[in-house]
Residue frames as qw, qx, qy, qz and C-alpha x, y, z in Angstrom:
[[0.438, 0.603, -0.602, 0.287, -43.01, 3.31, -34.16],
 [0.885, -0.411, -0.215, 0.016, -41.86, 0.72, -31.69],
 [0.107, -0.849, 0.473, -0.210, -39.17, 1.94, -29.26],
 [0.857, 0.141, -0.464, 0.175, -36.36, -0.61, -28.93],
 [0.651, -0.402, -0.343, 0.545, -34.28, 1.22, -26.32],
 [0.033, 0.942, 0.032, 0.332, -33.40, 4.60, -24.90],
 [0.727, -0.103, -0.273, 0.622, -30.00, 5.54, -23.55],
 [0.098, -0.962, -0.004, -0.254, -29.53, 8.69, -21.42],
 [0.832, -0.284, -0.019, 0.476, -25.85, 9.32, -20.68],
 [0.131, -0.886, 0.197, 0.399, -22.91, 11.70, -20.84],
 [0.753, 0.624, -0.162, 0.137, -20.83, 12.01, -24.02],
 [0.761, -0.507, 0.165, 0.371, -17.36, 10.82, -23.15],
 [0.397, -0.355, 0.483, 0.695, -15.58, 11.67, -26.37],
 [0.596, 0.730, 0.192, -0.274, -16.17, 13.21, -29.82],
 [0.586, -0.199, 0.562, 0.548, -14.00, 12.04, -32.66],
 [0.375, 0.662, -0.199, -0.618, -13.62, 13.90, -35.93],
 [0.808, 0.161, 0.558, 0.100, -14.27, 11.37, -38.71],
 [0.473, 0.282, 0.429, 0.716, -13.90, 13.65, -41.76],
 [0.036, 0.045, 0.036, 0.998, -14.91, 17.12, -43.00],
 [0.456, -0.313, -0.430, -0.714, -18.61, 16.15, -42.89],
 [0.772, -0.467, -0.313, -0.298, -19.14, 14.13, -39.72],
 [0.122, -0.536, 0.675, -0.492, -18.09, 13.45, -36.10],
 [0.642, -0.181, -0.742, -0.072, -18.56, 10.36, -34.00],
 [0.451, -0.589, 0.288, -0.605, -20.19, 10.74, -30.52],
 [0.627, 0.094, -0.759, 0.145, -19.06, 8.18, -28.03],
 [0.554, -0.550, 0.331, -0.530, -20.23, 6.99, -24.69],
 [0.848, 0.065, -0.516, 0.102, -18.14, 4.01, -23.47],
 [0.315, -0.751, 0.359, -0.455, -17.83, 4.78, -19.81],
 [0.000, -0.413, 0.867, -0.281, -16.39, 2.51, -17.09],
 [0.700, 0.033, 0.471, -0.535, -19.67, 0.59, -16.84],
 [0.606, 0.388, -0.583, -0.376, -18.68, -1.62, -19.84],
 [0.099, 0.190, -0.947, 0.238, -18.06, -4.41, -17.30],
 [0.455, 0.210, 0.595, -0.628, -21.77, -4.29, -16.38],
 [0.195, 0.185, 0.869, 0.415, -23.71, -6.61, -18.91],
 [0.112, 0.733, 0.657, -0.137, -26.83, -4.56, -18.43],
 [0.082, -0.688, 0.028, 0.720, -25.22, -1.19, -19.37],
 [0.604, 0.656, 0.393, 0.224, -25.91, 0.36, -22.75],
 [0.248, -0.656, 0.211, 0.681, -23.46, 2.65, -24.57],
 [0.650, 0.689, 0.320, 0.012, -23.04, 3.96, -28.10],
 [0.300, -0.327, 0.405, 0.799, -20.79, 5.26, -30.86],
 [0.446, 0.709, 0.546, -0.015, -22.91, 7.16, -33.39],
 [0.383, 0.089, 0.322, 0.861, -21.93, 9.31, -36.35],
 [0.116, 0.837, 0.446, -0.294, -23.51, 12.78, -36.63],
 [0.466, 0.720, 0.170, 0.486, -23.17, 15.68, -39.09],
 [0.421, 0.002, -0.220, 0.880, -20.71, 18.45, -38.18],
 [0.163, -0.388, -0.114, -0.900, -22.27, 21.51, -36.65],
 [0.556, -0.446, -0.698, -0.069, -24.04, 19.56, -33.89],
 [0.188, -0.730, 0.155, -0.639, -22.79, 21.87, -31.13],
 [0.886, -0.448, -0.108, -0.049, -22.16, 18.99, -28.64],
 [0.218, 0.683, -0.625, 0.309, -19.07, 18.54, -26.51],
 [0.572, -0.026, -0.776, 0.264, -17.61, 15.95, -24.19],
 [0.071, -0.090, -0.627, 0.770, -19.52, 16.06, -20.90],
 [0.483, -0.025, -0.144, -0.863, -22.90, 17.00, -22.47],
 [0.437, 0.124, 0.843, -0.289, -25.80, 14.76, -21.41],
 [0.390, 0.195, -0.531, -0.726, -27.75, 13.26, -24.34],
 [0.696, 0.122, 0.600, -0.375, -30.58, 10.89, -25.00],
 [0.209, 0.279, -0.768, -0.538, -30.38, 8.35, -27.84],
 [0.708, 0.155, 0.499, -0.475, -33.52, 6.57, -28.79],
 [0.013, 0.153, -0.893, -0.423, -33.67, 3.49, -31.17],
 [0.628, 0.301, 0.411, -0.589, -37.00, 2.93, -32.83],
 [0.365, 0.134, 0.844, 0.369, -38.17, 0.50, -35.46],
 [0.359, 0.464, 0.041, -0.809, -39.99, 2.34, -38.28]]
């Protein structure tokens, strides 16, 4: 697998999408920085994460 990018950051907000999934968001104040990476990613409920938790998101081509 070829790694495309890896983002290590703090979850800013978790939105409830429906009864099966939530959306994890990291869109901090660095959006003005063109080199900054951030994400919105859907995950299954029961993940146990909360706003303020640090996470690592890795994107790989398979």
